[in-house]
N, CA, C and O of each residue as an XYZ file, in Angstrom:
740
protein
N      37.124     25.156      4.304
C      37.132     25.771      2.985
C      35.760     26.396      2.729
O      34.725     25.785      2.994
N      35.772     27.600      2.219
C      34.531     28.320      1.934
C      33.850     27.714      0.706
O      34.479     27.517     -0.334
N      32.544     27.419      0.846
C      31.782     26.803     -0.251
C      31.772     27.691     -1.479
O      31.567     27.214     -2.596
N      31.992     28.968     -1.279
C      31.925     29.909     -2.380
C      33.235     29.985     -3.158
O      33.334     30.722     -4.139
N      34.214     29.244     -2.736
C      35.481     29.283     -3.454
C      35.279     28.793     -4.887
O      34.439     27.939     -5.168
N      36.061     29.354     -5.755
C      35.965     29.046     -7.186
C      36.174     27.553     -7.458
O      35.458     26.962     -8.267
N      37.129     26.961     -6.801
C      37.445     25.545     -7.028
C      36.283     24.643     -6.588
O      35.913     23.704     -7.292
N      35.726     24.939     -5.436
C      34.613     24.142     -4.916
C      33.388     24.289     -5.813
O      32.709     23.306     -6.111
N      33.106     25.521     -6.244
C      31.965     25.733     -7.144
C      32.136     24.952     -8.440
O      31.188     24.342     -8.934
N      33.343     24.973     -8.987
C      33.592     24.214    -10.233
C      33.395     22.721    -10.011
O      32.805     22.033    -10.844
N      33.892     22.226     -8.884
C      33.759     20.798     -8.591
C      32.290     20.420     -8.429
O      31.847     19.410     -8.976
N      31.530     21.225     -7.682
C      30.102     20.959     -7.495
C      29.342     21.042     -8.820
O      28.473     20.215     -9.093
N      29.672     22.038     -9.636
C      29.017     22.189    -10.938
C      29.330     21.004    -11.830
O      28.433     20.469    -12.482
N      30.586     20.586    -11.871
C      30.972     19.437    -12.690
C      30.255     18.173    -12.230
O      29.736     17.415    -13.049
N      30.228     17.948    -10.918
C      29.552     16.758    -10.391
C      28.068     16.786    -10.727
O      27.493     15.757    -11.082
N      27.450     17.943    -10.619
C      26.033     18.080    -10.935
C      25.770     17.812    -12.416
O      24.842     17.080    -12.762
N      26.579     18.399    -13.281
C      26.424     18.168    -14.722
C      26.650     16.704    -15.076
O      25.946     16.147    -15.917
N      27.626     16.089    -14.436
C      27.911     14.681    -14.695
C      26.742     13.799    -14.261
O      26.315     12.923    -15.013
N      26.220     14.024    -13.053
C      25.073     13.227    -12.580
C      23.863     13.414    -13.486
O      23.194     12.446    -13.848
N      23.590     14.651    -13.845
C      22.437     14.945    -14.697
C      22.612     14.316    -16.070
O      21.685     13.697    -16.593
N      23.784     14.467    -16.654
C      24.050     13.899    -17.973
C      23.971     12.383    -17.982
O      23.384     11.792    -18.889
N      24.567     11.748    -16.968
C      24.524     10.284    -16.893
C      23.105      9.772    -16.655
O      22.693      8.771    -17.242
N      22.370     10.454    -15.803
C      20.987     10.054    -15.546
C      20.163     10.137    -16.828
O      19.443      9.198    -17.168
N      20.267     11.248    -17.531
C      19.513     11.423    -18.769
C      19.954     10.422    -19.824
O      19.115      9.853    -20.522
N      21.256     10.198    -19.952
C      21.764      9.233    -20.934
C      21.264      7.822    -20.632
O      20.880      7.091    -21.546
N      21.266      7.438    -19.364
C      20.769      6.105    -18.989
C      19.274      5.975    -19.271
O      18.823      4.952    -19.787
N      18.512      7.005    -18.933
C      17.073      6.965    -19.206
C      16.795      6.860    -20.703
O      15.926      6.098    -21.125
N      17.529      7.623    -21.500
C      17.356      7.553    -22.961
C      17.756      6.188    -23.499
O      17.094      5.656    -24.390
N      18.829      5.618    -22.969
C      19.263      4.289    -23.409
C      18.190      3.238    -23.110
O      17.902      2.384    -23.948
N      17.607      3.305    -21.924
C      16.537      2.366    -21.562
C      15.327      2.573    -22.467
O      14.737      1.607    -22.950
N      14.961      3.819    -22.695
C      13.810      4.123    -23.552
C      14.015      3.574    -24.965
O      13.134      2.900    -25.498
N      15.161      3.854    -25.571
C      15.388      3.417    -26.948
C      15.618      1.915    -27.066
O      15.423      1.343    -28.138
N      16.032      1.266    -25.968
C      16.218     -0.189    -25.996
C      14.923     -0.936    -25.674
O      14.810     -2.131    -25.949
N      13.961     -0.244    -25.099
C      12.712     -0.895    -24.688
C      11.923     -1.388    -25.900
O      11.818     -0.689    -26.909
N      11.376     -2.584    -25.792
C      10.564     -3.127    -26.892
C       9.156     -2.516    -26.884
O       8.216     -3.094    -26.338
N       9.038     -1.363    -27.486
C       7.761     -0.637    -27.469
C       6.973     -0.863    -28.756
O       6.338      0.055    -29.276
N       7.020     -2.064    -29.251
C       6.307     -2.387    -30.483
C       5.054     -3.221    -30.205
O       4.583     -3.959    -31.070
N       4.537     -3.096    -29.017
C       3.297     -3.768    -28.628
C       2.187     -2.738    -28.542
O       2.398     -1.551    -28.787
N       1.010     -3.210    -28.191
C      -0.131     -2.301    -28.057
C      -0.202     -1.744    -26.639
O       0.293     -2.354    -25.692
N      -0.817     -0.596    -26.514
C      -1.109      0.029    -25.226
C      -2.213     -0.792    -24.570
O      -3.251     -1.036    -25.185
N      -2.000     -1.217    -23.333
C      -2.979     -2.045    -22.617
C      -3.333     -1.375    -21.291
O      -2.716     -0.378    -20.917
N      -4.306     -1.905    -20.590
C      -4.589     -1.369    -19.249
C      -3.368     -1.442    -18.324
O      -3.192     -0.585    -17.458
N      -2.536     -2.454    -18.506
C      -1.317     -2.542    -17.689
C      -0.365     -1.393    -18.002
O       0.389     -0.953    -17.133
N      -0.398     -0.910    -19.239
C       0.420      0.242    -19.597
C      -0.041      1.455    -18.795
O       0.781      2.221    -18.291
N      -1.349      1.627    -18.678
C      -1.887      2.741    -17.899
C      -1.473      2.614    -16.434
O      -1.131      3.611    -15.798
N      -1.502      1.406    -15.903
C      -1.072      1.172    -14.522
C       0.416      1.499    -14.382
O       0.831      2.118    -13.402
N       1.205      1.085    -15.356
C       2.646      1.373    -15.326
C       2.893      2.880    -15.387
O       3.798      3.381    -14.719
N       2.104      3.610    -16.177
C       2.259      5.061    -16.253
C       1.935      5.704    -14.906
O       2.667      6.579    -14.446
N       0.855      5.280    -14.279
C       0.491      5.816    -12.966
C       1.592      5.501    -11.953
O       1.944      6.351    -11.136
N       2.135      4.288    -12.004
C       3.228      3.916    -11.092
C       4.467      4.773    -11.355
O       5.131      5.214    -10.417
N       4.777      5.006    -12.626
C       5.935      5.840    -12.971
C       5.740      7.270    -12.478
O       6.678      7.887    -11.974
N       4.534      7.796    -12.622
C       4.255      9.154    -12.153
C       4.299      9.234    -10.622
O       4.738     10.239    -10.063
N       3.844      8.177     -9.950
C       3.932      8.135     -8.483
C       5.397      8.081     -8.048
O       5.793      8.767     -7.105
N       6.199      7.267     -8.735
C       7.629      7.191     -8.427
C       8.298      8.547     -8.669
O       9.193      8.948     -7.925
N       7.861      9.235     -9.702
C       8.387     10.569     -9.974
C       8.027     11.526     -8.835
O       8.837     12.374     -8.462
N       6.828     11.397     -8.288
C       6.433     12.205     -7.141
C       7.345     11.964     -5.947
O       7.738     12.906     -5.257
N       7.679     10.703     -5.706
C       8.604     10.357     -4.620
C       9.978     10.964     -4.899
O      10.618     11.498     -3.993
N      10.430     10.883     -6.143
C      11.717     11.475     -6.531
C      11.726     12.983     -6.283
O      12.725     13.528     -5.814
N      10.638     13.646     -6.588
C      10.554     15.096     -6.396
C      10.635     15.454     -4.912
O      11.315     16.411     -4.542
N       9.951     14.695     -4.068
C      10.023     14.927     -2.624
C      11.458     14.698     -2.144
O      11.992     15.494     -1.371
N      12.074     13.619     -2.600
C      13.465     13.331     -2.215
C      14.389     14.451     -2.680
O      15.280     14.879     -1.945
N      14.169     14.924     -3.914
C      14.995     16.001     -4.451
C      14.827     17.274     -3.609
O      15.811     17.950     -3.310
N      13.599     17.598     -3.231
C      13.355     18.800     -2.430
C      14.103     18.718     -1.100
O      14.690     19.706     -0.658
N      14.088     17.566     -0.471
C      14.817     17.400      0.792
C      16.324     17.518      0.576
O      17.035     18.086      1.405
N      16.807     16.973     -0.551
C      18.239     17.061     -0.860
C      18.655     18.505     -1.127
O      19.772     18.900     -0.792
N      17.775     19.285     -1.721
C      18.074     20.693     -1.988
C      18.275     21.448     -0.680
O      19.224     22.220     -0.544
N      17.382     21.224      0.283
C      17.465     21.931      1.564
C      18.787     21.610      2.263
O      19.370     22.490      2.896
N      19.264     20.386      2.162
C      20.496     19.968      2.846
C      21.755     20.230      2.019
O      22.864     20.071      2.530
N      21.610     20.618      0.787
C      22.743     20.768     -0.130
C      23.666     21.921      0.252
O      23.212     22.937      0.778
N      24.968     21.761     -0.013
C      25.884     22.887      0.199
C      25.703     23.985     -0.855
O      26.174     25.109     -0.679
N      25.021     23.648     -1.943
C      24.759     24.627     -3.005
C      23.311     24.478     -3.483
O      23.067     23.888     -4.535
N      22.349     25.010     -2.716
C      20.937     24.833     -3.064
C      20.546     25.282     -4.476
O      19.770     24.577     -5.121
N      21.036     26.412     -4.991
C      20.634     26.794     -6.359
C      21.086     25.768     -7.415
O      20.325     25.420     -8.318
N      22.320     25.298     -7.286
C      22.827     24.307     -8.231
C      22.048     22.997     -8.103
O      21.725     22.365     -9.108
N      21.752     22.597     -6.886
C      21.007     21.350     -6.650
C      19.579     21.467     -7.185
O      18.998     20.470     -7.615
N      19.010     22.669     -7.162
C      17.664     22.885     -7.697
C      17.649     22.688     -9.209
O      16.758     22.033     -9.748
N      18.628     23.252     -9.879
C      18.731     23.078    -11.335
C      18.909     21.595    -11.664
O      18.296     21.078    -12.599
N      19.752     20.921    -10.887
C      19.961     19.490    -11.101
C      18.668     18.702    -10.875
O      18.361     17.777    -11.627
N      17.925     19.068     -9.853
C      16.664     18.368     -9.565
C      15.684     18.520    -10.716
O      15.060     17.545    -11.135
N      15.545     19.731    -11.227
C      14.649     19.939    -12.372
C      15.122     19.151    -13.585
O      14.319     18.565    -14.310
N      16.429     19.144    -13.797
C      16.984     18.450    -14.960
C      16.890     16.929    -14.838
O      16.957     16.229    -15.848
N      16.737     16.414    -13.631
C      16.595     14.966    -13.486
C      15.144     14.522    -13.286
O      14.856     13.327    -13.338
N      14.229     15.467    -13.060
C      12.817     15.106    -12.898
C      12.036     15.191    -14.207
O      11.089     14.431    -14.406
N      12.407     16.082    -15.080
C      11.665     16.257    -16.330
C      11.869     15.087    -17.307
O      10.883     14.609    -17.870
N      13.093     14.606    -17.534
C      13.249     13.510    -18.497
C      12.438     12.252    -18.199
O      11.843     11.704    -19.127
N      12.379     11.756    -16.951
C      11.551     10.568    -16.726
C      10.071     10.820    -17.015
O       9.369      9.943    -17.519
N       9.609     12.022    -16.692
C       8.223     12.385    -16.978
C       7.967     12.310    -18.483
O       7.003     11.686    -18.925
N       8.822     12.938    -19.248
C       8.647     12.956    -20.708
C       8.792     11.569    -21.316
O       8.022     11.194    -22.200
N       9.770     10.809    -20.851
C       9.994      9.481    -21.422
C       8.862      8.507    -21.077
O       8.572      7.604    -21.861
N       8.229      8.674    -19.930
C       7.082      7.821    -19.587
C       5.949      8.040    -20.588
O       5.334      7.083    -21.059
N       5.677      9.308    -20.910
C       4.628      9.585    -21.892
C       5.050      9.158    -23.300
O       4.229      8.649    -24.063
N       6.304      9.360    -23.643
C       6.779      8.937    -24.963
C       6.614      7.424    -25.132
O       6.208      6.956    -26.196
N       6.927      6.669    -24.091
C       6.763      5.214    -24.161
C       5.293      4.852    -24.368
O       4.976      3.969    -25.166
N       4.403      5.526    -23.657
C       2.968      5.256    -23.825
C       2.496      5.597    -25.231
O       1.730      4.841    -25.828
N       2.946      6.730    -25.764
C       2.553      7.114    -27.117
C       3.082      6.113    -28.137
O       2.389      5.769    -29.095
N       4.302      5.652    -27.930
C       4.884      4.665    -28.850
C       4.055      3.376    -28.827
O       3.753      2.810    -29.878
N       3.694      2.922    -27.643
C       2.854      1.724    -27.520
C       1.480      1.958    -28.143
O       0.950      1.094    -28.841
N       0.917      3.123    -27.886
C      -0.392      3.443    -28.431
C      -0.358      3.490    -29.968
O      -1.329      3.121    -30.629
N       0.747      3.939    -30.511
C       0.910      3.998    -31.958
C       1.015      2.632    -32.612
O       0.840      2.507    -33.824
N       1.304      1.594    -31.810
C       1.403      0.238    -32.343
C       0.144     -0.583    -32.118
O       0.076     -1.740    -32.533
N      -0.832     -0.009    -31.479
C      -2.051     -0.746    -31.173
C      -2.957     -0.892    -32.379
O      -2.712     -0.337    -33.450
N      -4.003     -1.653    -32.166
C      -5.005     -1.826    -33.216
C      -5.750     -0.511    -33.385
O      -5.998      0.197    -32.409
N      -6.094     -0.198    -34.575
C      -6.756      1.084    -34.833
C      -5.707      2.158    -35.035
O      -4.509      1.927    -34.874
N      -6.168      3.283    -35.375
C      -5.243      4.373    -35.681
C      -5.322      5.426    -34.581
O      -6.263      6.219    -34.535
N      -4.332      5.428    -33.700
C      -4.319      6.366    -32.580
C      -3.735      7.716    -32.981
O      -4.136      8.748    -32.443
N      -2.800      7.716    -33.914
C      -2.135      8.941    -34.348
C      -2.181      9.043    -35.863
O      -2.518      8.080    -36.553
N      -1.845     10.201    -36.363
C      -1.902     10.449    -37.802
C      -0.881      9.629    -38.578
O      -0.966      9.527    -39.801
N       0.079      9.045    -37.875
C       1.073      8.179    -38.504
C       1.592      7.208    -37.455
O       1.489      7.479    -36.259
N       2.148      6.077    -37.886
C       2.740      5.152    -36.912
C       3.898      5.852    -36.184
O       4.609      6.667    -36.772
N       4.074      5.529    -34.924
C       5.100      6.205    -34.138
C       6.272      5.279    -33.815
O       6.083      4.191    -33.270
N       7.463      5.716    -34.150
C       8.681      5.058    -33.710
C       9.063      5.657    -32.361
O       8.373      6.542    -31.855
N      10.147      5.181    -31.786
C      10.631      5.764    -30.534
C      10.885      7.265    -30.709
O      10.492      8.071    -29.865
N      11.533      7.623    -31.793
C      11.858      9.028    -32.042
C      10.586      9.841    -32.263
O      10.450     10.938    -31.721
N       9.657      9.310    -33.054
C       8.397     10.023    -33.306
C       7.628     10.266    -32.008
O       7.096     11.354    -31.789
N       7.573      9.252    -31.157
C       6.840      9.380    -29.893
C       7.509     10.419    -28.981
O       6.829     11.204    -28.319
N       8.839     10.413    -28.955
C       9.546     11.404    -28.147
C       9.355     12.802    -28.732
O       9.192     13.771    -27.990
N       9.374     12.905    -30.046
C       9.132     14.182    -30.718
C       7.728     14.709    -30.369
O       7.563     15.884    -30.041
N       6.740     13.840    -30.444
C       5.369     14.243    -30.124
C       5.284     14.698    -28.659
O       4.649     15.707    -28.355
N       5.925     13.951    -27.762
C       5.924     14.307    -26.343
C       6.543     15.677    -26.123
O       6.011     16.488    -25.365
N       7.662     15.936    -26.781
C       8.322     17.231    -26.643
C       7.467     18.350    -27.253
O       7.465     19.474    -26.751
N       6.747     18.042    -28.332
C       5.860     19.029    -28.947
C       4.749     19.422    -27.976
O       4.418     20.600    -27.844
N       4.181     18.434    -27.305
C       3.132     18.718    -26.319
C       3.727     19.476    -25.132
O       3.135     20.449    -24.664
N       4.881     19.048    -24.644
C       5.498     19.677    -23.480
C       5.861     21.136    -23.743
O       5.666     21.995    -22.883
N       6.377     21.403    -24.905
C       6.823     22.766    -25.205
C       5.692     23.657    -25.695
O       5.888     24.857    -25.886
N       4.526     23.090    -25.896
C       3.337     23.833    -26.331
C       3.519     24.550    -27.663
O       2.964     25.628    -27.878
N       4.306     23.941    -28.562
C       4.495     24.581    -29.863
C       3.377     24.220    -30.831
O       3.277     24.807    -31.909
N       2.550     23.278    -30.465
C       1.420     22.914    -31.317
C       1.734     21.708    -32.173
O       2.877     21.261    -32.272
N       0.700     21.203    -32.779
C       0.834     20.010    -33.596
C       0.946     20.385    -35.060
O       0.583     21.488    -35.469
N       1.440     19.473    -35.815
C       1.552     19.676    -37.246
C       1.533     18.335    -37.940
O       0.536     17.934    -38.540
N       2.645     17.656    -37.846
C       2.773     16.408    -38.574
C       2.235     15.197    -37.825
O       1.796     14.238    -38.460
N       2.254     15.210    -36.526
C       1.723     14.097    -35.730
C       0.602     14.644    -34.859
O       0.804     15.584    -34.090
N      -0.567     14.059    -34.983
C      -1.703     14.479    -34.168
C      -2.417     13.254    -33.614
O      -2.473     12.217    -34.275
N      -2.965     13.365    -32.400
C      -3.729     12.242    -31.861
C      -5.081     12.152    -32.568
O      -5.769     13.159    -32.737
N      -5.453     10.949    -32.975
C      -6.723     10.752    -33.681
C      -7.759     10.040    -32.821
O      -8.934     10.410    -32.818
N      -7.317      9.012    -32.087
C      -8.287      8.243    -31.306
C      -8.618      8.971    -30.012
O      -7.879      9.852    -29.572
N      -9.735      8.592    -29.411
C     -10.151      9.173    -28.145
C      -9.123      8.878    -27.053
O      -8.820      9.742    -26.231
N      -8.592      7.661    -27.049
C      -7.596      7.290    -26.036
C      -6.323      8.116    -26.192
O      -5.751      8.572    -25.202
N      -5.882      8.308    -27.427
C      -4.669      9.104    -27.664
C      -4.891     10.554    -27.251
O      -4.001     11.182    -26.678
N      -6.058     11.076    -27.536
C      -6.362     12.453    -27.137
C      -6.454     12.572    -25.616
O      -5.994     13.558    -25.039
N      -7.039     11.584    -24.977
C      -7.143     11.604    -23.514
C      -5.755     11.560    -22.879
O      -5.470     12.310    -21.946
N      -4.897     10.680    -23.388
C      -3.545     10.591    -22.850
C      -2.783     11.897    -23.086
O      -2.017     12.335    -22.227
N      -2.988     12.509    -24.232
C      -2.341     13.788    -24.526
C      -2.822     14.865    -23.561
O      -2.033     15.702    -23.123
N      -4.098     14.850    -23.231
C      -4.616     15.822    -22.260
C      -4.029     15.574    -20.878
O      -3.723     16.523    -20.155
N      -3.871     14.318    -20.506
C      -3.251     14.000    -19.219
C      -1.821     14.549    -19.204
O      -1.378     15.112    -18.203
N      -1.108     14.383    -20.312
C       0.244     14.927    -20.354
C       0.219     16.452    -20.257
O       1.049     17.041    -19.565
N      -0.714     17.086    -20.937
C      -0.801     18.552    -20.879
C      -0.998     19.034    -19.445
O      -0.370     20.005    -19.022
N      -1.867     18.359    -18.700
C      -2.087     18.717    -17.299
C      -0.818     18.446    -16.497
O      -0.412     19.251    -15.659
N      -0.204     17.302    -16.768
C       1.062     16.986    -16.099
C       2.144     17.999    -16.414
O       2.944     18.341    -15.542
N       2.182     18.485    -17.644
C       3.150     19.521    -18.021
C       2.968     20.756    -17.157
O       3.940     21.324    -16.658
N       1.721     21.168    -16.983
C       1.441     22.336    -16.156
C       1.853     22.098    -14.706
O       2.375     22.998    -14.047
N       1.619     20.891    -14.220
C       2.012     20.549    -12.851
C       3.539     20.582    -12.727
O       4.076     21.150    -11.776
N       4.231     19.972    -13.688
C       5.702     19.969    -13.662
C       6.227     21.399    -13.728
O       7.103     21.782    -12.952
N       5.693     22.179    -14.650
C       6.195     23.538    -14.834
C       5.812     24.471    -13.687
O       6.570     25.383    -13.356
N       4.664     24.256    -13.088
C       4.199     25.152    -12.037
C       4.484     24.650    -10.635
O       5.340     25.185     -9.930
N       3.768     23.634    -10.249
C       3.824     23.148     -8.873
C       5.191     22.582     -8.506
O       5.750     22.930     -7.466
N       5.725     21.717     -9.351
C       7.011     21.096     -9.037
C       8.116     22.152     -8.993
O       8.950     22.144     -8.089
N       8.119     23.054     -9.966
C       9.114     24.123     -9.948
C       8.980     24.951     -8.669
O       9.985     25.326     -8.064
N       7.753     25.234     -8.259
C       7.520     26.013     -7.032
C       8.046     25.265     -5.809
O       8.682     25.864     -4.941
N       7.785     23.965     -5.738
C       8.250     23.163     -4.605
C       9.777     23.164     -4.551
O      10.367     23.350     -3.486
N      10.410     22.958     -5.699
C      11.869     22.897     -5.718
C      12.491     24.264     -5.437
O      13.513     24.345     -4.755
N      11.901     25.323     -5.944
C      12.423     26.669     -5.663
C      12.233     27.009     -4.184
O      13.103     27.640     -3.584
N      11.124     26.608     -3.595
C      10.912     26.826     -2.157
C      11.950     26.041     -1.352
O      12.471     26.544     -0.356
N      12.251     24.816     -1.778
C      13.295     24.038     -1.103
C      14.635     24.751     -1.214
O      15.411     24.772     -0.258
N      14.909     25.334     -2.373
C      16.147     26.078     -2.564
C      16.188     27.273     -1.601
O      17.213     27.525     -0.967
N      15.096     27.993     -1.495
C      15.027     29.142     -0.584
C      15.327     28.712      0.849
O      16.084     29.377      1.556
N      14.739     27.611      1.269
C      14.980     27.106      2.625
C      16.422     26.675      2.815
O      17.006     26.890      3.877
N      16.999     26.062      1.775
C      18.402     25.664      1.853
C      19.326     26.856      1.967
O      20.291     26.827      2.731
N      19.039     27.901      1.215
C      19.841     29.123      1.299
C      19.695     29.741      2.688
O      20.680     30.190      3.274
N      18.475     29.767      3.214
C      18.259     30.281      4.571
C      19.005     29.446      5.601
O      19.601     29.990      6.530
N      18.975     28.137      5.442
C      19.693     27.240      6.361
C      21.180     27.546      6.331
O      21.829     27.584      7.377
N      21.720     27.764      5.146
C      23.138     28.106      5.036
C      23.443     29.440      5.698
O      24.466     29.587      6.367
N      22.558     30.412      5.514
C      22.779     31.734      6.101
C      22.780     31.664      7.628
O      23.510     32.409      8.283
N      21.969     30.776      8.193
C      21.913     30.595      9.649
C      23.099     29.799     10.155
O      23.481     29.928     11.318
N      23.679     28.989      9.309
C      24.733     28.083      9.742
C      24.114     26.805     10.257
O      22.897     26.737     10.429
N      24.902     25.813     10.501
C      24.371     24.515     10.925
C      23.815     24.537     12.335
O      23.009     23.680     12.696
N      24.240     25.514     13.147
C      23.743     25.557     14.517
C      22.471     26.382     14.666
O      21.938     26.506     15.769
N      21.976     26.951     13.553
C      20.754     27.723     13.601
C      20.970     29.193     13.911
O      20.020     29.973     13.862
N      22.214     29.597     14.235
C      22.500     30.992     14.517
C      22.933     31.712     13.251
O      23.539     31.109     12.366
N      22.623     33.000     13.163
C      23.057     33.746     11.978
C      24.574     33.765     11.885
O      25.275     33.882     12.891
N      25.068     33.648     10.649
C      26.518     33.699     10.451
C      26.974     35.136     10.575
O      26.293     36.070     10.152
N      28.139     35.283     11.162
C      28.710     36.610     11.335
C      29.725     36.858     10.241
O      30.489     35.969      9.864
N      29.723     38.064      9.745
C      30.771     38.406      8.798
C      31.914     38.986      9.617
O      31.693     39.738     10.565
N      33.086     38.644      9.257
C      34.243     39.099     10.006
C      35.096     37.911     10.393
O      34.806     36.773     10.026
N      36.132     38.184     11.127
C      37.066     37.108     11.495
C      36.822     36.684     12.935
O      36.393     37.475     13.775
N      37.102     35.443     13.191
C      36.911     34.919     14.540
C      38.100     35.188     15.397
O      38.113     34.814     16.570
C-alpha cells in the first residue's frame, strides 16, 4: 500500500494527534496534581536540570524516530508538539514553587495556572504585565527560560527539521538505498 494513500495519511495523522493529545493531557494532569505549594530549593534546581537533560534525550530520540518514520513531516510536527510542553511545564513548576518561597519572588503569589500563564508569557515573548519577577532568583530563572526558549525555537527546530529532511531523502531512495523509479514494475 502506498504511504501517500488518503486512508493511510488519515490513519497516521489520527495516531499522531492522539499520541500528542494524550501526552500533553497526561503532562498537564501531573503538573496540576503536583503539590507545588513548597519553596524552591537547590533540589528544585537539580530537578530542573535533570528534566532539561531528559528533554535533550527525548529530542535526540525524536530526531531518530523522524528519520525512520513513514511520514517524516507529520512525525516532525508531532515531535515539536511533544517536546515543548514538558519544557514549559518544568519551568511553570519551578515558578510555582518559587512563588511559594520565603520572600517575594513575583509581583503576586503564583498558583499552578498563574505559573503556567507566566511561563507562556515568557515563551511567547508578549511581555509582562500583571506578573513580573521581583527577586534576583526569579529573574535569573526567567532569563534561563528565555535562553531555553531560543534554543527550543531555533536549535531544536533545526535539528528536527534536518531529521525530517533526512527521512524524506531516505524515503526517496527507498529502503535499499537506490532511487525509487516512477513507473510500473
